All heavy atoms as TSV, in Angstrom:
chain	resi	resn	atom	element	x	y	z
A	1	MET	N	N	24.529	189.962	170.779
A	1	MET	CA	C	23.944	188.663	170.934
A	1	MET	C	C	23.389	188.201	169.581
A	1	MET	O	O	22.723	188.940	168.880
A	1	MET	CB	C	22.834	188.732	171.977
A	1	MET	CG	C	22.162	187.408	172.194
A	1	MET	SD	S	21.323	187.349	173.763
A	1	MET	CE	C	19.657	187.608	173.274
A	2	ILE	N	N	23.682	186.963	169.219
A	2	ILE	CA	C	23.209	186.391	167.951
A	2	ILE	C	C	21.956	185.576	168.227
A	2	ILE	O	O	21.942	184.729	169.114
A	2	ILE	CB	C	24.290	185.495	167.325
A	2	ILE	CG1	C	25.534	186.322	167.030
A	2	ILE	CG2	C	23.765	184.826	166.079
A	2	ILE	CD1	C	26.700	185.500	166.552
A	3	LYS	N	N	20.913	185.861	167.467
A	3	LYS	CA	C	19.678	185.106	167.672
A	3	LYS	C	C	19.640	183.884	166.767
A	3	LYS	O	O	20.254	183.857	165.697
A	3	LYS	CB	C	18.464	185.999	167.427
A	3	LYS	CG	C	18.289	186.432	166.000
A	3	LYS	CD	C	17.023	187.229	165.847
A	3	LYS	CE	C	16.787	187.493	164.356
A	3	LYS	NZ	N	15.491	188.008	164.087
A	4	ALA	N	N	18.928	182.886	167.155
A	4	ALA	CA	C	18.758	181.660	166.368
A	4	ALA	C	C	17.880	181.969	165.160
A	4	ALA	O	O	16.967	182.793	165.241
A	4	ALA	CB	C	18.120	180.578	167.216
A	5	PRO	N	N	18.157	181.323	164.012
A	5	PRO	CA	C	17.336	181.595	162.833
A	5	PRO	C	C	15.883	181.183	163.048
A	5	PRO	O	O	15.605	180.147	163.632
A	5	PRO	CB	C	17.974	180.755	161.733
A	5	PRO	CG	C	18.994	179.894	162.368
A	5	PRO	CD	C	19.192	180.357	163.754
A	6	GLN	N	N	15.024	182.021	162.617
A	6	GLN	CA	C	13.587	181.768	162.699
A	6	GLN	C	C	13.104	181.231	161.353
A	6	GLN	O	O	13.761	181.444	160.331
A	6	GLN	CB	C	12.850	183.070	163.056
A	6	GLN	CG	C	13.269	183.670	164.388
A	6	GLN	CD	C	12.992	182.734	165.551
A	6	GLN	OE1	O	11.921	182.159	165.635
A	6	GLN	NE2	N	13.969	182.577	166.425
A	7	PRO	N	N	11.967	180.561	161.303
A	7	PRO	CA	C	11.475	180.031	160.019
A	7	PRO	C	C	11.397	181.080	158.913
A	7	PRO	O	O	11.672	180.789	157.766
A	7	PRO	CB	C	10.092	179.495	160.369
A	7	PRO	CG	C	10.172	179.166	161.826
A	7	PRO	CD	C	11.118	180.182	162.413
A	8	ALA	N	N	11.085	182.313	159.247
A	8	ALA	CA	C	10.989	183.362	158.234
A	8	ALA	C	C	12.368	183.768	157.715
A	8	ALA	O	O	12.487	184.339	156.640
A	8	ALA	CB	C	10.264	184.575	158.804
A	9	ASP	N	N	13.431	183.461	158.472
A	9	ASP	CA	C	14.783	183.838	158.086
A	9	ASP	C	C	15.426	182.834	157.134
A	9	ASP	O	O	16.487	183.081	156.595
A	9	ASP	CB	C	15.674	183.970	159.324
A	9	ASP	CG	C	15.240	185.110	160.217
A	9	ASP	OD1	O	14.509	185.996	159.735
A	9	ASP	OD2	O	15.621	185.103	161.395
A	10	ARG	N	N	14.835	181.684	156.946
A	10	ARG	CA	C	15.436	180.622	156.135
A	10	ARG	C	C	15.092	180.793	154.664
A	10	ARG	O	O	13.989	181.185	154.312
A	10	ARG	CB	C	14.967	179.257	156.609
A	10	ARG	CG	C	15.433	178.969	158.013
A	10	ARG	CD	C	15.024	177.622	158.436
A	10	ARG	NE	N	15.422	177.439	159.833
A	10	ARG	CZ	C	15.470	176.284	160.423
A	10	ARG	NH1	N	15.150	175.204	159.766
A	10	ARG	NH2	N	15.838	176.204	161.675
A	11	ALA	N	N	16.050	180.448	153.841
A	11	ALA	CA	C	15.834	180.525	152.393
A	11	ALA	C	C	15.222	179.221	151.908
A	11	ALA	O	O	15.458	178.158	152.473
A	11	ALA	CB	C	17.150	180.775	151.688
A	12	GLU	N	N	14.462	179.297	150.871
A	12	GLU	CA	C	13.845	178.108	150.286
A	12	GLU	C	C	14.794	177.509	149.261
A	12	GLU	O	O	15.375	178.222	148.447
A	12	GLU	CB	C	12.525	178.487	149.597
A	12	GLU	CG	C	11.806	177.317	149.007
A	12	GLU	CD	C	10.485	177.714	148.359
A	12	GLU	OE1	O	10.038	178.856	148.562
A	12	GLU	OE2	O	9.930	176.886	147.650
A	13	VAL	N	N	14.964	176.211	149.284
A	13	VAL	CA	C	15.815	175.516	148.331
A	13	VAL	C	C	14.926	174.980	147.214
A	13	VAL	O	O	13.958	174.273	147.462
A	13	VAL	CB	C	16.585	174.359	148.998
A	13	VAL	CG1	C	17.399	173.605	147.976
A	13	VAL	CG2	C	17.463	174.897	150.111
A	14	VAL	N	N	15.277	175.333	145.987
A	14	VAL	CA	C	14.492	174.926	144.836
A	14	VAL	C	C	15.405	174.191	143.865
A	14	VAL	O	O	16.492	174.672	143.550
A	14	VAL	CB	C	13.869	176.163	144.119
A	14	VAL	CG1	C	13.084	175.751	142.906
A	14	VAL	CG2	C	13.015	176.945	145.089
A	15	ALA	N	N	14.983	173.038	143.397
A	15	ALA	CA	C	15.760	172.296	142.407
A	15	ALA	C	C	15.501	172.903	141.030
A	15	ALA	O	O	14.356	173.073	140.628
A	15	ALA	CB	C	15.369	170.835	142.405
A	16	VAL	N	N	16.577	173.227	140.332
A	16	VAL	CA	C	16.467	173.832	139.008
A	16	VAL	C	C	17.167	172.920	138.011
A	16	VAL	O	O	18.325	172.555	138.206
A	16	VAL	CB	C	17.115	175.236	138.985
A	16	VAL	CG1	C	17.049	175.834	137.590
A	16	VAL	CG2	C	16.449	176.141	139.991
A	17	ARG	N	N	16.455	172.538	136.963
A	17	ARG	CA	C	17.087	171.731	135.921
A	17	ARG	C	C	17.928	172.644	135.046
A	17	ARG	O	O	17.538	173.779	134.760
A	17	ARG	CB	C	16.031	171.061	135.044
A	17	ARG	CG	C	15.309	169.960	135.726
A	17	ARG	CD	C	14.472	169.157	134.790
A	17	ARG	NE	N	13.781	169.971	133.803
A	17	ARG	CZ	C	12.818	169.536	133.026
A	17	ARG	NH1	N	12.424	168.299	133.107
A	17	ARG	NH2	N	12.247	170.316	132.163
A	18	PRO	N	N	19.071	172.159	134.592
A	18	PRO	CA	C	19.884	172.998	133.710
A	18	PRO	C	C	19.181	173.198	132.368
A	18	PRO	O	O	18.479	172.303	131.884
A	18	PRO	CB	C	21.173	172.202	133.547
A	18	PRO	CG	C	20.806	170.807	133.881
A	18	PRO	CD	C	19.680	170.874	134.861
A	19	ALA	N	N	19.351	174.371	131.800
A	19	ALA	CA	C	18.725	174.668	130.516
A	19	ALA	C	C	19.446	173.956	129.383
A	19	ALA	O	O	18.852	173.661	128.356
A	19	ALA	CB	C	18.721	176.178	130.274
A	20	LEU	N	N	20.736	173.667	129.567
A	20	LEU	CA	C	21.533	173.009	128.538
A	20	LEU	C	C	22.112	171.709	129.093
A	20	LEU	O	O	22.585	171.661	130.219
A	20	LEU	CB	C	22.670	173.918	128.089
A	20	LEU	CG	C	22.254	175.255	127.489
A	20	LEU	CD1	C	23.483	176.105	127.214
A	20	LEU	CD2	C	21.455	175.055	126.220
A	21	LEU	N	N	22.064	170.663	128.281
A	21	LEU	CA	C	22.566	169.355	128.692
A	21	LEU	C	C	23.753	168.948	127.829
A	21	LEU	O	O	23.774	169.225	126.635
A	21	LEU	CB	C	21.472	168.296	128.547
A	21	LEU	CG	C	20.168	168.540	129.291
A	21	LEU	CD1	C	19.148	167.486	128.908
A	21	LEU	CD2	C	20.402	168.541	130.782
A	22	ARG	N	N	24.709	168.274	128.401
A	22	ARG	CA	C	25.823	167.696	127.651
A	22	ARG	C	C	25.378	166.362	127.068
A	22	ARG	O	O	24.287	165.877	127.355
A	22	ARG	CB	C	27.019	167.512	128.566
A	22	ARG	CG	C	27.559	168.840	129.067
A	22	ARG	CD	C	29.047	168.738	129.173
A	22	ARG	NE	N	29.610	169.989	129.620
A	22	ARG	CZ	C	30.399	170.718	128.856
A	22	ARG	NH1	N	30.725	170.321	127.661
A	22	ARG	NH2	N	30.900	171.846	129.317
A	23	ASP	N	N	26.246	165.737	126.246
A	23	ASP	CA	C	25.923	164.461	125.597
A	23	ASP	C	C	25.379	163.422	126.574
A	23	ASP	O	O	24.341	162.816	126.347
A	23	ASP	CB	C	27.165	163.863	124.921
A	23	ASP	CG	C	27.584	164.607	123.679
A	23	ASP	OD1	O	26.746	165.283	123.077
A	23	ASP	OD2	O	28.762	164.490	123.307
A	24	ARG	N	N	26.127	163.204	127.639
A	24	ARG	CA	C	25.764	162.163	128.599
A	24	ARG	C	C	24.405	162.443	129.235
A	24	ARG	O	O	23.542	161.562	129.310
A	24	ARG	CB	C	26.840	162.059	129.675
A	24	ARG	CG	C	26.560	160.995	130.713
A	24	ARG	CD	C	27.647	160.924	131.771
A	24	ARG	NE	N	27.798	162.217	132.436
A	24	ARG	CZ	C	28.963	162.830	132.619
A	24	ARG	NH1	N	30.080	162.281	132.213
A	24	ARG	NH2	N	29.014	163.996	133.225
A	25	ASP	N	N	24.183	163.678	129.673
A	25	ASP	CA	C	22.940	164.032	130.338
A	25	ASP	C	C	21.761	164.008	129.370
A	25	ASP	O	O	20.664	163.569	129.724
A	25	ASP	CB	C	23.065	165.399	130.993
A	25	ASP	CG	C	24.174	165.430	132.031
A	25	ASP	OD1	O	24.357	164.415	132.734
A	25	ASP	OD2	O	24.872	166.454	132.124
A	26	ALA	N	N	21.985	164.476	128.149
A	26	ALA	CA	C	20.917	164.444	127.146
A	26	ALA	C	C	20.554	162.999	126.797
A	26	ALA	O	O	19.384	162.675	126.628
A	26	ALA	CB	C	21.344	165.203	125.892
A	27	GLY	N	N	21.559	162.138	126.706
A	27	GLY	CA	C	21.300	160.731	126.424
A	27	GLY	C	C	20.465	160.082	127.512
A	27	GLY	O	O	19.520	159.344	127.229
A	28	VAL	N	N	20.799	160.359	128.755
A	28	VAL	CA	C	20.014	159.825	129.876
A	28	VAL	C	C	18.593	160.364	129.808
A	28	VAL	O	O	17.625	159.629	130.018
A	28	VAL	CB	C	20.679	160.198	131.224
A	28	VAL	CG1	C	19.752	159.906	132.396
A	28	VAL	CG2	C	21.986	159.454	131.386
A	29	TYR	N	N	18.447	161.636	129.485
A	29	TYR	CA	C	17.134	162.285	129.434
A	29	TYR	C	C	16.220	161.624	128.404
A	29	TYR	O	O	15.030	161.470	128.631
A	29	TYR	CB	C	17.322	163.775	129.127
A	29	TYR	CG	C	16.073	164.602	129.274
A	29	TYR	CD1	C	15.618	164.983	130.527
A	29	TYR	CD2	C	15.358	165.014	128.155
A	29	TYR	CE1	C	14.476	165.742	130.668
A	29	TYR	CE2	C	14.212	165.778	128.287
A	29	TYR	CZ	C	13.771	166.140	129.550
A	29	TYR	OH	O	12.635	166.892	129.684
A	30	ILE	N	N	16.787	161.222	127.245
A	30	ILE	CA	C	15.945	160.616	126.202
A	30	ILE	C	C	16.095	159.097	126.120
A	30	ILE	O	O	15.520	158.464	125.243
A	30	ILE	CB	C	16.201	161.246	124.815
A	30	ILE	CG1	C	17.621	160.952	124.331
A	30	ILE	CG2	C	15.900	162.731	124.829
A	30	ILE	CD1	C	17.856	161.358	122.888
A	31	GLY	N	N	16.879	158.521	127.013
A	31	GLY	CA	C	17.017	157.070	127.054
A	31	GLY	C	C	17.952	156.490	126.006
A	31	GLY	O	O	17.734	155.377	125.524
A	32	ARG	N	N	18.978	157.221	125.643
A	32	ARG	CA	C	19.968	156.769	124.662
A	32	ARG	C	C	21.362	156.867	125.259
A	32	ARG	O	O	21.591	157.563	126.241
A	32	ARG	CB	C	19.918	157.620	123.386
A	32	ARG	CG	C	18.622	157.561	122.632
A	32	ARG	CD	C	18.472	156.195	122.014
A	32	ARG	NE	N	17.287	156.164	121.157
A	32	ARG	CZ	C	17.203	155.419	120.099
A	32	ARG	NH1	N	18.187	154.636	119.723
A	32	ARG	NH2	N	16.103	155.424	119.380
A	33	SER	N	N	22.322	156.200	124.637
A	33	SER	CA	C	23.698	156.233	125.127
A	33	SER	C	C	24.420	157.488	124.627
A	33	SER	O	O	24.007	158.126	123.649
A	33	SER	CB	C	24.455	154.997	124.658
A	33	SER	OG	O	24.614	155.020	123.256
A	34	THR	N	N	25.522	157.791	125.288
A	34	THR	CA	C	26.352	158.928	124.881
A	34	THR	C	C	26.893	158.696	123.471
A	34	THR	O	O	26.922	159.619	122.652
A	34	THR	CB	C	27.518	159.115	125.867
A	34	THR	OG1	O	26.967	159.306	127.168
A	34	THR	CG2	C	28.361	160.315	125.510
A	35	SER	N	N	27.303	157.461	123.186
A	35	SER	CA	C	27.843	157.164	121.854
A	35	SER	C	C	26.767	157.336	120.777
A	35	SER	O	O	27.072	157.795	119.671
A	35	SER	CB	C	28.440	155.760	121.804
A	35	SER	OG	O	27.467	154.789	122.096
A	36	TRP	N	N	25.518	157.011	121.087
A	36	TRP	CA	C	24.438	157.209	120.118
A	36	TRP	C	C	24.252	158.701	119.849
A	36	TRP	O	O	24.059	159.109	118.697
A	36	TRP	CB	C	23.125	156.606	120.632
A	36	TRP	CG	C	22.006	156.736	119.642
A	36	TRP	CD1	C	21.691	155.868	118.646
A	36	TRP	CD2	C	21.071	157.821	119.543
A	36	TRP	NE1	N	20.614	156.342	117.935
A	36	TRP	CE2	C	20.209	157.536	118.462
A	36	TRP	CE3	C	20.865	158.994	120.256
A	36	TRP	CZ2	C	19.168	158.377	118.091
A	36	TRP	CZ3	C	19.838	159.836	119.878
A	36	TRP	CH2	C	19.011	159.528	118.805
A	37	MET	N	N	24.322	159.505	120.891
A	37	MET	CA	C	24.169	160.954	120.727
A	37	MET	C	C	25.261	161.495	119.803
A	37	MET	O	O	24.985	162.270	118.888
A	37	MET	CB	C	24.258	161.670	122.087
A	37	MET	CG	C	23.178	161.296	123.077
A	37	MET	SD	S	21.528	161.800	122.584
A	37	MET	CE	C	21.653	163.559	122.743
A	38	ARG	N	N	26.500	161.074	120.024
A	38	ARG	CA	C	27.618	161.554	119.207
A	38	ARG	C	C	27.535	161.026	117.778
A	38	ARG	O	O	27.805	161.755	116.821
A	38	ARG	CB	C	28.929	161.162	119.862
A	38	ARG	CG	C	29.158	161.905	121.155
A	38	ARG	CD	C	30.401	161.470	121.859
A	38	ARG	NE	N	30.542	162.231	123.106
A	38	ARG	CZ	C	31.320	161.876	124.096
A	38	ARG	NH1	N	32.062	160.785	124.002
A	38	ARG	NH2	N	31.381	162.608	125.178
A	39	MET	N	N	27.164	159.756	117.617
A	39	MET	CA	C	27.047	159.162	116.288
A	39	MET	C	C	25.945	159.865	115.476
A	39	MET	O	O	26.131	160.187	114.299
A	39	MET	CB	C	26.725	157.667	116.408
A	39	MET	CG	C	26.573	156.951	115.096
A	39	MET	SD	S	26.103	155.225	115.314
A	39	MET	CE	C	24.481	155.397	116.047
A	40	THR	N	N	24.821	160.131	116.124
A	40	THR	CA	C	23.707	160.807	115.447
A	40	THR	C	C	24.084	162.234	115.075
A	40	THR	O	O	23.752	162.705	113.987
A	40	THR	CB	C	22.461	160.798	116.348
A	40	THR	OG1	O	22.172	159.449	116.704
A	40	THR	CG2	C	21.263	161.384	115.636
A	41	ARG	N	N	24.798	162.914	115.956
A	41	ARG	CA	C	25.232	164.290	115.654
A	41	ARG	C	C	26.198	164.297	114.478
A	41	ARG	O	O	26.111	165.156	113.586
A	41	ARG	CB	C	25.862	164.931	116.890
A	41	ARG	CG	C	26.140	166.411	116.683
A	41	ARG	CD	C	26.622	167.097	117.932
A	41	ARG	NE	N	27.933	166.629	118.332
A	41	ARG	CZ	C	28.209	166.005	119.470
A	41	ARG	NH1	N	27.261	165.773	120.343
A	41	ARG	NH2	N	29.438	165.615	119.755
A	42	ALA	N	N	27.107	163.317	114.411
A	42	ALA	CA	C	28.040	163.223	113.279
A	42	ALA	C	C	27.278	162.952	111.978
A	42	ALA	O	O	27.581	163.555	110.937
A	42	ALA	CB	C	29.064	162.126	113.531
A	43	ALA	N	N	26.292	162.072	112.027
A	43	ALA	CA	C	25.487	161.784	110.833
A	43	ALA	C	C	24.692	163.024	110.406
A	43	ALA	O	O	24.556	163.296	109.208
A	43	ALA	CB	C	24.542	160.614	111.104
A	44	ASP	N	N	24.177	163.771	111.373
A	44	ASP	CA	C	23.431	164.998	111.053
A	44	ASP	C	C	24.342	166.071	110.471
A	44	ASP	O	O	23.938	166.819	109.574
A	44	ASP	CB	C	22.713	165.527	112.290
A	44	ASP	CG	C	21.467	164.731	112.631
A	44	ASP	OD1	O	21.056	163.886	111.810
A	44	ASP	OD2	O	20.903	164.958	113.719
A	45	THR	N	N	25.565	166.160	110.960
A	45	THR	CA	C	26.525	167.121	110.409
A	45	THR	C	C	26.794	166.788	108.947
A	45	THR	O	O	26.818	167.679	108.087
A	45	THR	CB	C	27.832	167.101	111.217
A	45	THR	OG1	O	27.527	167.443	112.577
A	45	THR	CG2	C	28.839	168.080	110.678
A	46	LYS	N	N	26.968	165.512	108.644
A	46	LYS	CA	C	27.183	165.080	107.266
A	46	LYS	C	C	25.949	165.369	106.419
A	46	LYS	O	O	26.058	165.855	105.289
A	46	LYS	CB	C	27.507	163.586	107.233
A	46	LYS	CG	C	27.799	163.071	105.852
A	46	LYS	CD	C	28.153	161.601	105.879
A	46	LYS	CE	C	28.402	161.107	104.443
A	46	LYS	NZ	N	28.686	159.680	104.421
A	47	ALA	N	N	24.776	165.105	106.957
A	47	ALA	CA	C	23.540	165.364	106.228
A	47	ALA	C	C	23.400	166.851	105.899
A	47	ALA	O	O	23.005	167.215	104.791
A	47	ALA	CB	C	22.333	164.888	107.043
A	48	LEU	N	N	23.730	167.708	106.845
A	48	LEU	CA	C	23.638	169.149	106.601
A	48	LEU	C	C	24.607	169.592	105.503
A	48	LEU	O	O	24.273	170.450	104.688
A	48	LEU	CB	C	23.895	169.925	107.898
A	48	LEU	CG	C	22.797	169.824	108.958
A	48	LEU	CD1	C	23.266	170.408	110.277
A	48	LEU	CD2	C	21.528	170.511	108.473
A	49	ARG	N	N	25.819	169.004	105.495
A	49	ARG	CA	C	26.781	169.331	104.438
A	49	ARG	C	C	26.271	168.898	103.066
A	49	ARG	O	O	26.607	169.506	102.058
A	49	ARG	CB	C	28.128	168.672	104.711
A	49	ARG	CG	C	29.001	169.483	105.645
A	49	ARG	CD	C	30.373	168.895	105.756
A	49	ARG	NE	N	30.302	167.907	106.848
A	49	ARG	CZ	C	30.886	166.728	106.855
A	49	ARG	NH1	N	31.622	166.340	105.870
A	49	ARG	NH2	N	30.750	165.917	107.877
A	50	GLU	N	N	25.469	167.823	103.051
A	50	GLU	CA	C	24.921	167.303	101.799
A	50	GLU	C	C	23.522	167.843	101.507
A	50	GLU	O	O	22.813	167.311	100.663
A	50	GLU	CB	C	24.891	165.779	101.856
A	50	GLU	CG	C	26.280	165.167	101.964
A	50	GLU	CD	C	26.253	163.672	102.227
A	50	GLU	OE1	O	25.152	163.115	102.479
A	50	GLU	OE2	O	27.334	163.059	102.189
A	51	SER	N	N	23.121	168.888	102.203
A	51	SER	CA	C	21.822	169.554	102.026
A	51	SER	C	C	20.637	168.622	102.291
A	51	SER	O	O	19.591	168.738	101.663
A	51	SER	CB	C	21.711	170.166	100.628
A	51	SER	OG	O	22.726	171.123	100.440
A	52	ARG	N	N	20.811	167.701	103.232
A	52	ARG	CA	C	19.704	166.847	103.659
A	52	ARG	C	C	19.276	167.282	105.057
A	52	ARG	O	O	20.070	167.823	105.814
A	52	ARG	CB	C	20.149	165.366	103.697
A	52	ARG	CG	C	20.429	164.797	102.329
A	52	ARG	CD	C	20.758	163.302	102.386
A	52	ARG	NE	N	22.072	163.082	102.997
A	52	ARG	CZ	C	22.284	162.367	104.107
A	52	ARG	NH1	N	21.294	161.779	104.736
A	52	ARG	NH2	N	23.512	162.229	104.595
A	53	PRO	N	N	18.035	167.042	105.430
A	53	PRO	CA	C	17.591	167.443	106.769
A	53	PRO	C	C	18.179	166.523	107.842
A	53	PRO	O	O	18.312	165.316	107.628
A	53	PRO	CB	C	16.070	167.300	106.703
A	53	PRO	CG	C	15.829	166.308	105.624
A	53	PRO	CD	C	16.942	166.477	104.634
A	54	PRO	N	N	18.521	167.080	109.003
A	54	PRO	CA	C	19.013	166.254	110.098
A	54	PRO	C	C	17.877	165.420	110.701
A	54	PRO	O	O	16.711	165.802	110.609
A	54	PRO	CB	C	19.545	167.267	111.114
A	54	PRO	CG	C	18.856	168.538	110.791
A	54	PRO	CD	C	18.525	168.497	109.319
A	55	THR	N	N	18.216	164.290	111.299
A	55	THR	CA	C	17.190	163.410	111.860
A	55	THR	C	C	17.304	163.248	113.372
A	55	THR	O	O	16.385	162.748	114.003
A	55	THR	CB	C	17.284	162.012	111.224
A	55	THR	OG1	O	18.588	161.491	111.453
A	55	THR	CG2	C	17.002	162.072	109.734
A	56	GLY	N	N	18.414	163.640	113.965
A	56	GLY	CA	C	18.626	163.467	115.402
A	56	GLY	C	C	18.201	164.675	116.205
A	56	GLY	O	O	17.633	165.638	115.676
A	57	PRO	N	N	18.478	164.637	117.509
A	57	PRO	CA	C	18.150	165.774	118.379
A	57	PRO	C	C	18.928	167.027	117.979
A	57	PRO	O	O	20.068	166.939	117.543
A	57	PRO	CB	C	18.586	165.305	119.768
A	57	PRO	CG	C	18.872	163.853	119.668
A	57	PRO	CD	C	19.088	163.534	118.238
A	58	LYS	N	N	18.289	168.170	118.121
A	58	LYS	CA	C	18.949	169.444	117.820
A	58	LYS	C	C	20.027	169.708	118.863
A	58	LYS	O	O	19.877	169.345	120.018
A	58	LYS	CB	C	17.944	170.588	117.865
A	58	LYS	CG	C	16.918	170.545	116.786
A	58	LYS	CD	C	15.989	171.731	116.933
A	58	LYS	CE	C	14.886	171.693	115.920
A	58	LYS	NZ	N	13.967	172.819	116.091
A	59	TRP	N	N	21.105	170.347	118.445
A	59	TRP	CA	C	22.182	170.703	119.359
A	59	TRP	C	C	22.652	172.102	119.046
A	59	TRP	O	O	22.372	172.654	117.987
A	59	TRP	CB	C	23.339	169.710	119.253
A	59	TRP	CG	C	24.182	169.870	118.024
A	59	TRP	CD1	C	25.281	170.666	117.888
A	59	TRP	CD2	C	23.983	169.269	116.757
A	59	TRP	NE1	N	25.779	170.566	116.608
A	59	TRP	CE2	C	24.992	169.717	115.891
A	59	TRP	CE3	C	23.046	168.381	116.251
A	59	TRP	CZ2	C	25.097	169.315	114.572
A	59	TRP	CZ3	C	23.144	167.982	114.931
A	59	TRP	CH2	C	24.167	168.449	114.112
A	60	ILE	N	N	23.357	172.688	120.000
A	60	ILE	CA	C	23.979	174.000	119.804
A	60	ILE	C	C	25.426	173.887	120.249
A	60	ILE	O	O	25.781	172.997	121.018
A	60	ILE	CB	C	23.251	175.118	120.586
A	60	ILE	CG1	C	23.329	174.869	122.092
A	60	ILE	CG2	C	21.820	175.272	120.134
A	60	ILE	CD1	C	22.903	176.053	122.929
A	61	THR	N	N	26.250	174.773	119.753
A	61	THR	CA	C	27.635	174.825	120.192
A	61	THR	C	C	27.905	176.174	120.845
A	61	THR	O	O	27.405	177.211	120.393
A	61	THR	CB	C	28.620	174.621	119.022
A	61	THR	OG1	O	28.357	175.597	118.020
A	61	THR	CG2	C	28.480	173.242	118.418
A	62	ILE	N	N	28.665	176.127	121.904
A	62	ILE	CA	C	29.147	177.331	122.574
A	62	ILE	C	C	30.646	177.132	122.692
A	62	ILE	O	O	31.108	176.312	123.474
A	62	ILE	CB	C	28.499	177.532	123.950
A	62	ILE	CG1	C	26.986	177.645	123.808
A	62	ILE	CG2	C	29.094	178.751	124.647
A	62	ILE	CD1	C	26.237	177.741	125.121
A	63	GLY	N	N	31.373	177.850	121.844
A	63	GLY	CA	C	32.810	177.612	121.756
A	63	GLY	C	C	33.025	176.200	121.227
A	63	GLY	O	O	32.346	175.774	120.301
A	64	PRO	N	N	33.901	175.432	121.840
A	64	PRO	CA	C	34.132	174.064	121.375
A	64	PRO	C	C	33.151	173.047	121.974
A	64	PRO	O	O	33.165	171.882	121.605
A	64	PRO	CB	C	35.555	173.772	121.858
A	64	PRO	CG	C	35.689	174.599	123.088
A	64	PRO	CD	C	34.904	175.852	122.830
A	65	SER	N	N	32.284	173.484	122.880
A	65	SER	CA	C	31.384	172.567	123.580
A	65	SER	C	C	30.048	172.424	122.867
A	65	SER	O	O	29.534	173.366	122.277
A	65	SER	CB	C	31.139	173.064	125.003
A	65	SER	OG	O	32.352	173.179	125.694
A	66	VAL	N	N	29.481	171.230	122.964
A	66	VAL	CA	C	28.187	170.919	122.345
A	66	VAL	C	C	27.161	170.714	123.459
A	66	VAL	O	O	27.431	170.036	124.448
A	66	VAL	CB	C	28.280	169.648	121.482
A	66	VAL	CG1	C	26.928	169.277	120.922
A	66	VAL	CG2	C	29.287	169.827	120.369
A	67	PHE	N	N	25.979	171.298	123.283
A	67	PHE	CA	C	24.912	171.190	124.268
A	67	PHE	C	C	23.591	170.878	123.578
A	67	PHE	O	O	23.403	171.163	122.389
A	67	PHE	CB	C	24.747	172.502	125.042
A	67	PHE	CG	C	25.952	172.896	125.829
A	67	PHE	CD1	C	26.870	173.795	125.307
A	67	PHE	CD2	C	26.177	172.375	127.080
A	67	PHE	CE1	C	27.986	174.164	126.029
A	67	PHE	CE2	C	27.306	172.729	127.813
A	67	PHE	CZ	C	28.200	173.638	127.280
A	68	TYR	N	N	22.678	170.326	124.343
A	68	TYR	CA	C	21.316	170.055	123.891
A	68	TYR	C	C	20.369	170.797	124.813
A	68	TYR	O	O	20.565	170.826	126.029
A	68	TYR	CB	C	21.025	168.550	123.953
A	68	TYR	CG	C	21.899	167.737	123.049
A	68	TYR	CD1	C	23.150	167.307	123.457
A	68	TYR	CD2	C	21.483	167.422	121.759
A	68	TYR	CE1	C	23.962	166.572	122.615
A	68	TYR	CE2	C	22.290	166.672	120.911
A	68	TYR	CZ	C	23.527	166.262	121.347
A	68	TYR	OH	O	24.335	165.538	120.520
A	69	ARG	N	N	19.329	171.401	124.232
A	69	ARG	CA	C	18.326	172.097	125.035
A	69	ARG	C	C	17.255	171.105	125.465
A	69	ARG	O	O	16.851	170.247	124.687
A	69	ARG	CB	C	17.670	173.209	124.232
A	69	ARG	CG	C	18.589	174.343	123.906
A	69	ARG	CD	C	17.806	175.455	123.209
A	69	ARG	NE	N	18.680	176.546	122.888
A	69	ARG	CZ	C	18.846	177.033	121.668
A	69	ARG	NH1	N	18.175	176.526	120.655
A	69	ARG	NH2	N	19.673	178.026	121.458
A	70	VAL	N	N	16.776	171.246	126.684
A	70	VAL	CA	C	15.741	170.347	127.189
A	70	VAL	C	C	14.480	170.471	126.359
A	70	VAL	O	O	13.853	169.471	125.998
A	70	VAL	CB	C	15.444	170.643	128.685
A	70	VAL	CG1	C	14.258	169.830	129.171
A	70	VAL	CG2	C	16.663	170.366	129.528
A	71	GLN	N	N	14.094	171.675	125.965
A	71	GLN	CA	C	12.861	171.868	125.202
A	71	GLN	C	C	12.938	171.308	123.783
A	71	GLN	O	O	11.929	171.043	123.173
A	71	GLN	CB	C	12.444	173.343	125.163
A	71	GLN	CG	C	13.396	174.267	124.447
A	71	GLN	CD	C	14.422	174.905	125.349
A	71	GLN	OE1	O	14.723	174.407	126.430
A	71	GLN	NE2	N	14.983	176.021	124.913
A	72	ASP	N	N	14.138	171.091	123.247
A	72	ASP	CA	C	14.269	170.508	121.920
A	72	ASP	C	C	14.140	169.001	122.007
A	72	ASP	O	O	13.874	168.319	121.084
A	72	ASP	CB	C	15.629	170.862	121.288
A	72	ASP	CG	C	15.690	172.346	120.906
A	72	ASP	OD1	O	14.640	172.990	120.787
A	72	ASP	OD2	O	16.817	172.832	120.716
C-alpha cells in the first residue's frame, strides 16, 4: 500500500541564482544591453593589449564561452 505524502516528506524548493551570467543576463542585471556588454569587453581587451586598465565589468572565459560573476 502506498501512503500519501506527508508534509515532512516534501522537499523544499529554493530559488538559486546562477553564479555565472552570460552577456544577456549580465546586461539585464546591471541595466545595460547585450551589445553594450560585448562592445565594452572588446574595448577592454584592446586596453589590456595596450597595457591600459580595463573600464568595464570583469569577465571570465571557460573554453570559448564568456561569463560574468554576480559578485563582480
